[in-house]
N, C-alpha and C positions, 0 to 999 in steps of 0.2 A: 504493500500500500504506500509505503514511503517512496518507493521508486516511481510509482505512478504520479505522486505529488510532484516529485522533482522534474519529471518529464513535462508536466503541465507548466511548472514554474519556468523551466528553460524556454518553453515556447512563448510564454508571456514576456520574457526578458529579451527576446530576439529583437533586432532592429525593426522588423516589420510587425511588431506586436500591435494588436488592436488597442484603441483607446479605451479607457475605463468609462463605462456609461453609468449615469445616475438615473435609476428608475424609481418610480413611485408605484407601490403595490396597492391593491384595492383596499387594504386595511389601513393605509396611510403610512406604512413603514417605507424607509428608503433602502434600496438595494444597489450595491456597487458591484458591477460585473463587466467582463469584457465580451459578454454574449448579448444577443438581442433581448431587449426587455420583454418581448412577447413570450419568451421561454418561461417567464415567471408570472405570466398573466398580469404584467405591469406595463406602465407607459413611461417612455423616456421623458425626463423633465423638460428637455428642450422642446418636445412635442407639445407639452402643456403650456409653455410660456411663449413659444414662437412657432405656431403651426405652419407646416409647409404650404406653399401656394403653387399653383400651376402657372404656366406661361400667361394664361388669361387673367390671373389674379384670383381665381376661385380656390378656396382651401381644398386641400387634398388630404386623404387619410395617410398615416404613416405606412410605408411599404412593409409587407409581410416579410418575416425572416426567410432566408433561402431554404428551399426544400431539402438541400443537402445537409443542413445542420443536424447533428445527432440529437436524440431526445434528451430532455433535462436530466433524466435518471442516470445518464452516462457520466455526468459531471460530479457525482457524489453529493455530500451534504453542502448546502448553500446557507451562508449567513445572511440574514435579512437586514442586519444593521451592523454598525461598528460602535466602538466605545466612545461615547460622546463626552465623557468626563474621565479624569484620571482615576476616580473611584470605580467607575464602571470597568476600566481596563484592569484594575487590580482584582476585582471580583471575577471577571472572565478568566484572568490568568490563574487564579486559585483553582477554579473549577477544572481547567485543563491540566494543571499539574496534578491534582488529585486523581484525575482519570488516567494519568500517564499517557496522554494522547499527543504525540509529537506533531501529527498532522493538524490537529485542532490548534495546537500551540503556534504553529507556523502561520495560522490565520490572523494572529495578532501582530505579526512582524511586518515592518516597513520594507517592502521588497522593491520599490521603484528603482531602476538603474542597476539592479543586481545582475551580474553575469553568471555564467554556468559554474565556474570554479568557485566563485563567492557563494553561490547558492548551496553548493555541496558543503562548504565549510560551515555555513550558518546552520544547515540542517543537522550536522554533527554536533554542534554546540547546543542546539535546542534539544536534541535527543539526550544529551547528558543532563540537561535541566529536567527533562521529563522523567528520567529514570532515577535521579539522585536527589531531587528536591523533596524537602519535608512538607511542602505546601505553605510555608510561612512566607508571606509577601508583604512588603511595606513600601510606601512611597518615600522617596528621598528628596528633600528640598534644599535649596541653596542656604548657606549659613546666614545670609541676610534676609531670610524669609520671615520678617517680623510679624506680619499679619497672621500667617499660619500658626506661628508659635504662640501668639497672644491676640486672638481676634477681638476680644473685648476692649483691648487698649486702642484699637484702631477701627472704631465703628464706621461703617459706610465704605470702607476700602475693600476691594476684592482681594481674595487670597492670592498669593503668588503661585505660579505654576511649578509643579515638581520638575526635577531634572533627571530622575532615574527611579527604578524600582530595585529593591534589594530582596533576593530570593535565598532562603536558607537551604542548606544541604543536610542530609542525614548524617549523623555521627556514627560511623560504622566501626570505629576503633574502640579500644578499651578505655577505662576511666583515666588512665595515665596519658592517653593521647589527646592532643588538642582537637577541638571540633574544627571541621573544615571551614574556611572563610566563606561567607555567603557570596553568591554571584550578584553582580550589579549590571543591569542593562539600562541604557539611556531610554528615555521616553520622548517621543516626537509628536507634535501636533501637526497633522497634515489633512487637508480636505475636510476640516471640521471634526476630525476624529483623533484619538490618541493611539499610538503604535509603539511597539518595542523596537529597539535597535541596539546592536552590539557596538 
């Protein structure tokens, strides 16, 4: 399953990769995908805000997806939304670590611009996280994050953004051995969502 994910990822990272579409589902959730929105019974947001017009100026319906497109079931699980807040990212990260699911964990990673060799290296590191993490996750803020540390002292000011997440590892050694240092991943805000990045 991990190999299938890597093959899909490498295809997306190729120079001719399709753009990421932003689709609106019937229940109001946003879907980010490189596939036609019709696969998810959704409409592309550009269709909602700027409908296509014919040469005579009359509105035309969005074109159907090509008949050669494989069925939705062939793409595996689809996330209907992304982590809109750092707290939502932490909660999603905990669930994936507890499930030991490296493919689901990869869904939280910031992949744009990643090449094939880099993708393999990232997947190896994510697999280590998935197999060795004890599930403890916390946000890491800059030292100068005064509002986060004492919000009552700064009423009306928005909290600072985190800069990373810290993930704990299992202590597999004896009592005499020091616990392994936690892993730290940067967090990035991109396209209105929060993502992990080494």
